[in-house]
The first five atom37 places (N, CA, C, CB, O) and aatype in JSON, in Angstrom:
{
  "aatype": [12, 18, 2, 5, 19, 1, 14, 9, 15, 13, 8, 7, 1, 15, 10, 6, 0, 10, 1, 0, 10, 14, 16, 0, 0, 1, 1, 2, 10, 7, 8, 5, 10, 3, 1, 19, 5, 1, 7, 10, 6, 14, 9, 3, 17, 11, 14, 12, 14, 15, 19, 7, 11, 15, 19, 1, 6, 10, 1, 19, 1, 15, 1, 7, 5, 18, 1, 19, 9, 18, 10, 0, 5, 0, 7, 15, 7, 19, 8, 19, 10, 8, 0, 13, 5, 11, 11, 15, 1, 1, 16, 1, 10, 1, 3, 9, 1, 9, 0, 1, 0, 0, 10, 2, 6, 10, 6, 9],
  "atom_mask": [
    [1, 1, 1, 1, 1],
    [1, 1, 1, 1, 1],
    [1, 1, 1, 1, 1],
    [1, 1, 1, 1, 1],
    [1, 1, 1, 1, 1],
    [1, 1, 1, 1, 1],
    [1, 1, 1, 1, 1],
    [1, 1, 1, 1, 1],
    [1, 1, 1, 1, 1],
    [1, 1, 1, 1, 1],
    [1, 1, 1, 1, 1],
    [1, 1, 1, 0, 1],
    [1, 1, 1, 1, 1],
    [1, 1, 1, 1, 1],
    [1, 1, 1, 1, 1],
    [1, 1, 1, 1, 1],
    [1, 1, 1, 1, 1],
    [1, 1, 1, 1, 1],
    [1, 1, 1, 1, 1],
    [1, 1, 1, 1, 1],
    [1, 1, 1, 1, 1],
    [1, 1, 1, 1, 1],
    [1, 1, 1, 1, 1],
    [1, 1, 1, 1, 1],
    [1, 1, 1, 1, 1],
    [1, 1, 1, 1, 1],
    [1, 1, 1, 1, 1],
    [1, 1, 1, 1, 1],
    [1, 1, 1, 1, 1],
    [1, 1, 1, 0, 1],
    [1, 1, 1, 1, 1],
    [1, 1, 1, 1, 1],
    [1, 1, 1, 1, 1],
    [1, 1, 1, 1, 1],
    [1, 1, 1, 1, 1],
    [1, 1, 1, 1, 1],
    [1, 1, 1, 1, 1],
    [1, 1, 1, 1, 1],
    [1, 1, 1, 0, 1],
    [1, 1, 1, 1, 1],
    [1, 1, 1, 1, 1],
    [1, 1, 1, 1, 1],
    [1, 1, 1, 1, 1],
    [1, 1, 1, 1, 1],
    [1, 1, 1, 1, 1],
    [1, 1, 1, 1, 1],
    [1, 1, 1, 1, 1],
    [1, 1, 1, 1, 1],
    [1, 1, 1, 1, 1],
    [1, 1, 1, 1, 1],
    [1, 1, 1, 1, 1],
    [1, 1, 1, 0, 1],
    [1, 1, 1, 1, 1],
    [1, 1, 1, 1, 1],
    [1, 1, 1, 1, 1],
    [1, 1, 1, 1, 1],
    [1, 1, 1, 1, 1],
    [1, 1, 1, 1, 1],
    [1, 1, 1, 1, 1],
    [1, 1, 1, 1, 1],
    [1, 1, 1, 1, 1],
    [1, 1, 1, 1, 1],
    [1, 1, 1, 1, 1],
    [1, 1, 1, 0, 1],
    [1, 1, 1, 1, 1],
    [1, 1, 1, 1, 1],
    [1, 1, 1, 1, 1],
    [1, 1, 1, 1, 1],
    [1, 1, 1, 1, 1],
    [1, 1, 1, 1, 1],
    [1, 1, 1, 1, 1],
    [1, 1, 1, 1, 1],
    [1, 1, 1, 1, 1],
    [1, 1, 1, 1, 1],
    [1, 1, 1, 0, 1],
    [1, 1, 1, 1, 1],
    [1, 1, 1, 0, 1],
    [1, 1, 1, 1, 1],
    [1, 1, 1, 1, 1],
    [1, 1, 1, 1, 1],
    [1, 1, 1, 1, 1],
    [1, 1, 1, 1, 1],
    [1, 1, 1, 1, 1],
    [1, 1, 1, 1, 1],
    [1, 1, 1, 1, 1],
    [1, 1, 1, 1, 1],
    [1, 1, 1, 1, 1],
    [1, 1, 1, 1, 1],
    [1, 1, 1, 1, 1],
    [1, 1, 1, 1, 1],
    [1, 1, 1, 1, 1],
    [1, 1, 1, 1, 1],
    [1, 1, 1, 1, 1],
    [1, 1, 1, 1, 1],
    [1, 1, 1, 1, 1],
    [1, 1, 1, 1, 1],
    [1, 1, 1, 1, 1],
    [1, 1, 1, 1, 1],
    [1, 1, 1, 1, 1],
    [1, 1, 1, 1, 1],
    [1, 1, 1, 1, 1],
    [1, 1, 1, 1, 1],
    [1, 1, 1, 1, 1],
    [1, 1, 1, 1, 1],
    [1, 1, 1, 1, 1],
    [1, 1, 1, 1, 1],
    [1, 1, 1, 1, 1],
    [1, 1, 1, 1, 1]
  ],
  "atom_positions": [
    [[-12.25, -19.59, 9.56], [-13.18, -18.49, 9.75], [-13.2, -17.63, 8.49], [-12.8, -17.66, 10.99], [-12.14, -17.31, 7.95]],
    [[-14.36, -17.26, 8.02], [-14.51, -16.46, 6.82], [-14.55, -14.98, 7.18], [-15.79, -16.86, 6.05], [-15.34, -14.56, 8.03]],
    [[-13.72, -14.21, 6.52], [-13.72, -12.76, 6.7], [-14.28, -12.12, 5.44], [-12.28, -12.22, 7.0], [-13.93, -12.52, 4.32]],
    [[-15.15, -11.15, 5.61], [-15.7, -10.45, 4.47], [-14.59, -9.67, 3.77], [-16.85, -9.51, 4.9], [-13.75, -9.05, 4.42]],
    [[-14.61, -9.71, 2.45], [-13.59, -9.04, 1.66], [-13.97, -7.58, 1.48], [-13.4, -9.73, 0.29], [-15.05, -7.26, 0.98]],
    [[-13.06, -6.69, 1.9], [-13.28, -5.26, 1.73], [-12.91, -4.86, 0.3], [-12.44, -4.44, 2.76], [-11.99, -5.43, -0.28]],
    [[-13.62, -3.91, -0.27], [-13.26, -3.46, -1.62], [-11.9, -2.75, -1.6], [-14.35, -2.52, -2.2], [-11.5, -2.18, -0.59]],
    [[-11.22, -2.79, -2.73], [-9.93, -2.12, -2.85], [-10.03, -1.06, -3.94], [-8.78, -3.14, -3.16], [-10.66, -1.28, -4.97]],
    [[-9.42, 0.09, -3.71], [-9.4, 1.14, -4.73], [-7.99, 1.71, -4.81], [-10.44, 2.25, -4.41], [-7.28, 1.8, -3.81]],
    [[-7.62, 2.09, -6.01], [-6.29, 2.63, -6.28], [-6.43, 4.11, -6.57], [-5.61, 1.88, -7.47], [-7.33, 4.53, -7.31]],
    [[-5.55, 4.9, -6.0], [-5.64, 6.36, -6.13], [-4.38, 6.9, -6.78], [-5.85, 7.01, -4.75], [-3.3, 6.32, -6.68]],
    [[-4.55, 8.03, -7.46], [-3.43, 8.62, -8.16], [-2.94, 7.65, -9.23], [0.0, 0.0, 0.0], [-3.74, 7.11, -9.99]],
    [[-1.65, 7.44, -9.29], [-1.06, 6.53, -10.27], [-0.63, 5.22, -9.62], [0.14, 7.2, -10.96], [0.23, 4.52, -10.15]],
    [[-1.22, 4.89, -8.47], [-0.78, 3.71, -7.71], [-0.95, 2.4, -8.48], [-1.54, 3.64, -6.42], [-0.08, 1.53, -8.38]],
    [[-2.03, 2.24, -9.22], [-2.23, 0.99, -9.97], [-1.19, 0.88, -11.08], [-3.66, 0.92, -10.56], [-0.61, -0.18, -11.29]],
    [[-0.96, 1.96, -11.77], [0.05, 1.98, -12.84], [1.44, 1.69, -12.25], [0.05, 3.36, -13.57], [2.21, 0.92, -12.82]],
    [[1.76, 2.29, -11.12], [3.05, 2.08, -10.47], [3.19, 0.63, -10.0], [3.23, 3.04, -9.28], [4.26, 0.04, -10.13]],
    [[2.12, 0.05, -9.47], [2.15, -1.33, -9.02], [2.37, -2.28, -10.2], [0.84, -1.69, -8.29], [3.14, -3.23, -10.11]],
    [[1.69, -2.02, -11.31], [1.83, -2.86, -12.5], [3.23, -2.78, -13.11], [0.8, -2.47, -13.54], [3.64, -3.69, -13.82]],
    [[3.96, -1.7, -12.85], [5.3, -1.52, -13.4], [6.37, -2.28, -12.6], [5.64, -0.05, -13.44], [7.51, -2.38, -13.05]],
    [[6.02, -2.8, -11.43], [6.98, -3.53, -10.6], [7.22, -4.93, -11.17], [6.48, -3.62, -9.13], [6.38, -5.44, -11.91]],
    [[8.34, -5.55, -10.83], [8.62, -6.92, -11.31], [7.52, -7.9, -10.86], [9.99, -7.39, -10.79], [6.87, -7.71, -9.84]],
    [[7.34, -8.94, -11.65], [6.27, -9.91, -11.42], [6.29, -10.49, -10.01], [6.38, -11.03, -12.43], [5.24, -10.54, -9.36]],
    [[7.43, -10.94, -9.53], [7.5, -11.56, -8.2], [7.08, -10.57, -7.11], [8.93, -12.08, -7.91], [6.35, -10.93, -6.18]],
    [[7.52, -9.33, -7.22], [7.14, -8.31, -6.24], [5.65, -8.02, -6.31], [7.94, -7.01, -6.46], [4.99, -7.89, -5.28]],
    [[5.12, -7.93, -7.53], [3.68, -7.68, -7.71], [2.84, -8.78, -7.08], [3.34, -7.56, -9.2], [1.85, -8.51, -6.4]],
    [[3.24, -10.01, -7.31], [2.48, -11.14, -6.75], [2.5, -11.11, -5.22], [3.06, -12.48, -7.25], [1.47, -11.31, -4.58]],
    [[3.67, -10.86, -4.66], [3.8, -10.83, -3.21], [2.98, -9.67, -2.63], [5.27, -10.7, -2.8], [2.28, -9.84, -1.63]],
    [[3.09, -8.5, -3.24], [2.3, -7.35, -2.77], [0.8, -7.62, -2.93], [2.7, -6.07, -3.54], [0.01, -7.26, -2.06]],
    [[0.42, -8.26, -4.03], [-0.98, -8.6, -4.26], [-1.51, -9.55, -3.19], [0.0, 0.0, 0.0], [-2.63, -9.4, -2.71]],
    [[-0.68, -10.52, -2.82], [-1.06, -11.45, -1.75], [-1.26, -10.71, -0.43], [0.01, -12.57, -1.59], [-2.22, -10.96, 0.3]],
    [[-0.35, -9.79, -0.13], [-0.45, -9.02, 1.11], [-1.69, -8.12, 1.1], [0.82, -8.18, 1.33], [-2.37, -7.99, 2.12]],
    [[-1.97, -7.5, -0.04], [-3.18, -6.67, -0.14], [-4.44, -7.51, 0.02], [-3.21, -5.93, -1.49], [-5.42, -7.06, 0.6]],
    [[-4.41, -8.73, -0.5], [-5.54, -9.64, -0.32], [-5.76, -9.93, 1.16], [-5.32, -10.96, -1.09], [-6.91, -9.98, 1.62]],
    [[-4.7, -10.13, 1.91], [-4.81, -10.34, 3.36], [-5.49, -9.12, 4.02], [-3.42, -10.59, 3.99], [-6.37, -9.27, 4.87]],
    [[-5.06, -7.93, 3.62], [-5.63, -6.71, 4.18], [-7.12, -6.63, 3.84], [-4.88, -5.46, 3.65], [-7.93, -6.29, 4.69]],
    [[-7.47, -6.96, 2.61], [-8.88, -6.93, 2.2], [-9.72, -7.88, 3.04], [-9.01, -7.29, 0.72], [-10.9, -7.61, 3.3]],
    [[-9.14, -8.97, 3.47], [-9.86, -9.96, 4.27], [-9.82, -9.67, 5.77], [-9.29, -11.34, 4.02], [-10.3, -10.46, 6.58]],
    [[-9.23, -8.52, 6.12], [-9.19, -8.11, 7.52], [-8.06, -8.73, 8.31], [0.0, 0.0, 0.0], [-8.05, -8.66, 9.54]],
    [[-7.1, -9.32, 7.62], [-5.95, -9.94, 8.27], [-4.76, -8.97, 8.24], [-5.58, -11.27, 7.58], [-4.73, -8.02, 7.45]],
    [[-3.79, -9.23, 9.1], [-2.57, -8.42, 9.11], [-1.67, -8.88, 7.97], [-1.83, -8.53, 10.49], [-1.54, -10.08, 7.73]],
    [[-1.04, -7.95, 7.26], [-0.04, -8.36, 6.28], [1.18, -8.91, 7.01], [0.36, -7.16, 5.36], [1.35, -8.68, 8.21]],
    [[2.02, -9.64, 6.3], [3.19, -10.27, 6.91], [4.19, -9.23, 7.42], [3.87, -11.2, 5.91], [4.7, -9.37, 8.53]],
    [[4.48, -8.21, 6.62], [5.47, -7.21, 7.0], [4.93, -5.82, 6.68], [6.83, -7.46, 6.27], [4.66, -5.51, 5.52]],
    [[4.77, -5.0, 7.69], [4.24, -3.65, 7.5], [4.74, -2.74, 8.6], [2.69, -3.66, 7.47], [5.27, -3.2, 9.62]],
    [[4.58, -1.45, 8.38], [4.88, -0.49, 9.43], [3.92, 0.69, 9.27], [6.37, -0.02, 9.37], [3.45, 0.96, 8.17]],
    [[3.65, 1.4, 10.35], [2.79, 2.59, 10.26], [3.54, 3.71, 9.54], [2.35, 3.07, 11.68], [4.77, 3.79, 9.61]],
    [[2.79, 4.57, 8.86], [3.37, 5.7, 8.12], [2.72, 7.0, 8.57], [3.21, 5.5, 6.59], [2.0, 7.63, 7.79]],
    [[2.94, 7.43, 9.82], [2.33, 8.66, 10.3], [2.8, 9.89, 9.51], [2.64, 8.86, 11.77], [2.13, 10.93, 9.52]],
    [[3.93, 9.78, 8.82], [4.4, 10.9, 8.0], [3.49, 11.14, 6.81], [5.83, 10.65, 7.52], [3.5, 12.22, 6.23]],
    [[2.7, 10.12, 6.43], [1.72, 10.28, 5.34], [0.37, 10.68, 5.92], [1.59, 8.96, 4.52], [-0.26, 11.61, 5.41]],
    [[-0.07, 10.0, 6.96], [-1.36, 10.31, 7.57], [-1.74, 9.31, 8.64], [0.0, 0.0, 0.0], [-1.12, 8.25, 8.77]],
    [[-2.76, 9.65, 9.39], [-3.25, 8.8, 10.47], [-3.78, 7.49, 9.89], [-4.36, 9.51, 11.28], [-4.51, 7.48, 8.9]],
    [[-3.39, 6.39, 10.5], [-3.82, 5.03, 10.13], [-3.26, 4.54, 8.8], [-5.32, 4.96, 10.08], [-3.67, 3.48, 8.32]],
    [[-2.35, 5.28, 8.19], [-1.73, 4.85, 6.93], [-0.61, 3.88, 7.25], [-1.19, 6.08, 6.12], [0.14, 4.06, 8.21]],
    [[-0.51, 2.83, 6.42], [0.51, 1.79, 6.62], [1.31, 1.58, 5.34], [-0.15, 0.47, 7.06], [0.9, 1.98, 4.25]],
    [[2.45, 0.95, 5.51], [3.32, 0.61, 4.39], [3.54, -0.89, 4.38], [4.67, 1.37, 4.47], [4.05, -1.45, 5.35]],
    [[3.15, -1.55, 3.28], [3.46, -2.96, 3.08], [4.9, -3.04, 2.63], [2.49, -3.63, 2.04], [5.36, -2.22, 1.84]],
    [[5.63, -4.03, 3.13], [7.03, -4.18, 2.76], [7.28, -5.6, 2.26], [7.95, -3.86, 3.96], [6.96, -6.57, 2.94]],
    [[7.85, -5.71, 1.06], [8.25, -7.02, 0.54], [9.66, -6.93, -0.02], [7.26, -7.51, -0.56], [10.09, -5.89, -0.51]],
    [[10.36, -8.03, 0.08], [11.7, -8.14, -0.48], [11.67, -9.23, -1.53], [12.78, -8.44, 0.62], [11.34, -10.38, -1.23]],
    [[12.01, -8.87, -2.74], [12.02, -9.81, -3.85], [13.01, -9.28, -4.88], [10.58, -10.0, -4.47], [12.64, -8.58, -5.82]],
    [[14.28, -9.63, -4.69], [15.35, -9.07, -5.55], [15.29, -7.55, -5.55], [15.24, -9.61, -7.0], [15.39, -6.91, -6.59]],
    [[15.13, -7.02, -4.39], [14.97, -5.59, -4.18], [13.9, -5.39, -3.12], [0.0, 0.0, 0.0], [13.28, -6.35, -2.66]],
    [[13.69, -4.16, -2.73], [12.67, -3.86, -1.74], [11.55, -3.06, -2.4], [13.27, -3.08, -0.54], [11.8, -2.1, -3.13]],
    [[10.32, -3.47, -2.13], [9.17, -2.85, -2.76], [8.16, -2.49, -1.68], [8.53, -3.78, -3.82], [8.04, -3.17, -0.66]],
    [[7.44, -1.41, -1.92], [6.51, -0.9, -0.92], [5.17, -0.53, -1.56], [7.1, 0.31, -0.2], [5.11, -0.12, -2.72]],
    [[4.12, -0.68, -0.77], [2.8, -0.16, -1.1], [2.32, 0.6, 0.13], [1.79, -1.3, -1.51], [2.3, 0.06, 1.24]],
    [[1.95, 1.85, -0.06], [1.41, 2.67, 1.02], [-0.1, 2.65, 0.86], [1.99, 4.14, 1.01], [-0.62, 2.93, -0.22]],
    [[-0.81, 2.32, 1.95], [-2.26, 2.17, 1.86], [-2.94, 2.61, 3.16], [-2.62, 0.7, 1.55], [-2.31, 2.79, 4.2]],
    [[-4.25, 2.78, 3.03], [-5.11, 3.09, 4.17], [-6.24, 2.07, 4.14], [-5.65, 4.58, 4.12], [-6.9, 1.91, 3.12]],
    [[-6.46, 1.37, 5.25], [-7.56, 0.4, 5.33], [-8.51, 0.87, 6.41], [-7.03, -1.04, 5.64], [-8.14, 1.0, 7.58]],
    [[-9.76, 1.12, 6.01], [-10.79, 1.53, 6.96], [-12.0, 0.63, 6.81], [-11.18, 3.02, 6.76], [-12.39, 0.26, 5.7]],
    [[-12.59, 0.29, 7.95], [-13.7, -0.66, 7.96], [-14.83, -0.26, 7.02], [-14.24, -0.8, 9.36], [-15.33, -1.1, 6.27]],
    [[-15.24, 0.98, 7.04], [-16.39, 1.39, 6.24], [-16.11, 1.68, 4.79], [0.0, 0.0, 0.0], [-17.02, 1.63, 3.96]],
    [[-14.85, 1.98, 4.45], [-14.58, 2.4, 3.08], [-13.61, 1.49, 2.33], [-14.03, 3.78, 3.09], [-13.28, 1.78, 1.18]],
    [[-13.15, 0.42, 2.93], [-12.3, -0.53, 2.22], [-10.83, -0.2, 2.32], [0.0, 0.0, 0.0], [-10.38, 0.49, 3.24]],
    [[-10.08, -0.7, 1.34], [-8.63, -0.54, 1.28], [-8.31, 0.46, 0.17], [-7.92, -1.91, 1.02], [-8.74, 0.29, -0.97]],
    [[-7.56, 1.48, 0.51], [-7.19, 2.53, -0.44], [-5.69, 2.49, -0.66], [-7.64, 3.94, 0.07], [-4.92, 2.79, 0.24]],
    [[-5.28, 2.1, -1.86], [-3.86, 2.06, -2.2], [-3.47, 3.46, -2.68], [-3.55, 0.97, -3.31], [-4.03, 3.99, -3.63]],
    [[-2.49, 4.04, -2.0], [-2.09, 5.41, -2.26], [-0.85, 5.51, -3.15], [-1.83, 6.12, -0.97], [-0.72, 6.46, -3.93]],
    [[0.06, 4.54, -3.03], [1.31, 4.61, -3.79], [2.0, 3.26, -3.76], [2.23, 5.71, -3.22], [1.88, 2.51, -2.79]],
    [[2.74, 2.95, -4.82], [3.56, 1.74, -4.9], [4.89, 2.13, -5.53], [2.84, 0.61, -5.74], [4.94, 2.93, -6.46]],
    [[5.98, 1.55, -5.0], [7.3, 1.94, -5.51], [8.37, 0.96, -5.06], [7.65, 3.35, -5.04], [8.16, 0.15, -4.16]],
    [[9.53, 1.04, -5.72], [10.7, 0.29, -5.29], [11.5, 1.19, -4.37], [11.56, -0.19, -6.52], [11.77, 2.35, -4.69]],
    [[11.87, 0.66, -3.24], [12.66, 1.42, -2.27], [14.13, 1.13, -2.51], [12.25, 1.07, -0.8], [14.56, -0.02, -2.49]],
    [[14.9, 2.19, -2.73], [16.31, 2.01, -3.07], [17.27, 2.53, -2.01], [16.61, 2.69, -4.37], [18.48, 2.38, -2.13]],
    [[16.73, 3.15, -0.97], [17.6, 3.67, 0.09], [17.02, 3.29, 1.45], [17.76, 5.21, -0.03], [15.9, 2.78, 1.54]],
    [[17.78, 3.54, 2.46], [17.34, 3.17, 3.82], [16.08, 3.93, 4.24], [18.46, 3.45, 4.83], [15.18, 3.34, 4.84]],
    [[16.02, 5.2, 3.93], [14.85, 6.02, 4.27], [13.92, 6.15, 3.07], [15.28, 7.41, 4.76], [14.36, 6.17, 1.93]],
    [[12.63, 6.23, 3.35], [11.67, 6.46, 2.28], [11.88, 7.88, 1.74], [10.19, 6.27, 2.79], [11.96, 8.85, 2.5]],
    [[11.97, 7.98, 0.42], [12.21, 9.28, -0.2], [11.03, 10.22, 0.07], [12.43, 9.13, -1.72], [9.88, 9.8, 0.11]],
    [[11.35, 11.49, 0.26], [10.33, 12.51, 0.48], [9.36, 12.55, -0.69], [10.98, 13.87, 0.68], [8.17, 12.8, -0.49]],
    [[9.84, 12.31, -1.89], [8.99, 12.29, -3.08], [7.88, 11.25, -2.93], [9.83, 11.99, -4.34], [6.72, 11.52, -3.24]],
    [[8.23, 10.05, -2.45], [7.25, 8.98, -2.28], [6.23, 9.33, -1.19], [7.94, 7.66, -1.95], [5.05, 9.02, -1.33]],
    [[6.69, 9.95, -0.13], [5.78, 10.37, 0.94], [4.81, 11.43, 0.41], [6.58, 10.93, 2.15], [3.62, 11.39, 0.72]],
    [[5.32, 12.36, -0.37], [4.45, 13.41, -0.93], [3.41, 12.85, -1.89], [5.29, 14.46, -1.64], [2.27, 13.3, -1.89]],
    [[3.8, 11.89, -2.71], [2.85, 11.26, -3.63], [1.73, 10.58, -2.85], [3.57, 10.22, -4.55], [0.56, 10.73, -3.18]],
    [[2.09, 9.84, -1.79], [1.09, 9.15, -0.97], [0.2, 10.16, -0.26], [1.78, 8.22, 0.05], [-1.01, 9.97, -0.17]],
    [[0.79, 11.23, 0.25], [0.0, 12.28, 0.93], [-1.0, 12.92, -0.03], [0.92, 13.36, 1.52], [-2.16, 13.14, 0.33]],
    [[-0.56, 13.21, -1.24], [-1.44, 13.84, -2.24], [-2.62, 12.91, -2.54], [-0.64, 14.16, -3.55], [-3.76, 13.36, -2.64]],
    [[-2.36, 11.62, -2.7], [-3.44, 10.67, -2.96], [-4.39, 10.59, -1.77], [-2.87, 9.27, -3.26], [-5.6, 10.49, -1.96]],
    [[-3.85, 10.62, -0.56], [-4.68, 10.6, 0.65], [-5.56, 11.84, 0.73], [-3.81, 10.49, 1.89], [-6.73, 11.75, 1.1]],
    [[-5.0, 12.99, 0.38], [-5.76, 14.24, 0.44], [-6.91, 14.27, -0.56], [-4.84, 15.41, 0.18], [-7.89, 14.98, -0.35]],
    [[-6.8, 13.49, -1.64], [-7.88, 13.44, -2.63], [-9.04, 12.55, -2.2], [-7.33, 12.95, -3.96], [-10.13, 12.64, -2.77]],
    [[-8.82, 11.69, -1.21], [-9.89, 10.81, -0.74], [-10.98, 11.62, -0.05], [-9.34, 9.75, 0.23], [-10.71, 12.6, 0.65]],
    [[-12.2, 11.21, -0.27], [-13.33, 11.83, 0.42], [-13.97, 10.78, 1.31], [-14.38, 12.42, -0.59], [-15.01, 10.21, 0.99]],
    [[-13.32, 10.54, 2.42], [-13.79, 9.49, 3.34], [-14.53, 10.13, 4.5], [-12.61, 8.63, 3.87], [-15.0, 9.43, 5.39]]
  ]
}
């Protein structure tokens, strides 16, 4: 079955942060974002209500843990808010604030 590909946009410094991650993590996150663009569920994700309504976090493990916080809406596509390496059990408040700031800049 063919799913229409939703456009993707990067907000704040999310594209720069994503490009700074190791190659294997970038590829895996890119594959997961492609699934989201096609309307499919990513392999590993969780909701991020601490950032905003309908915001999700992609999770990949590749010699470390890496995350992408995004918002996917039918009419406006996929909005990548933040990308980072997770080094502790809980998501750092700094990362949540960065994602929130990017979300607040969206005019959806």
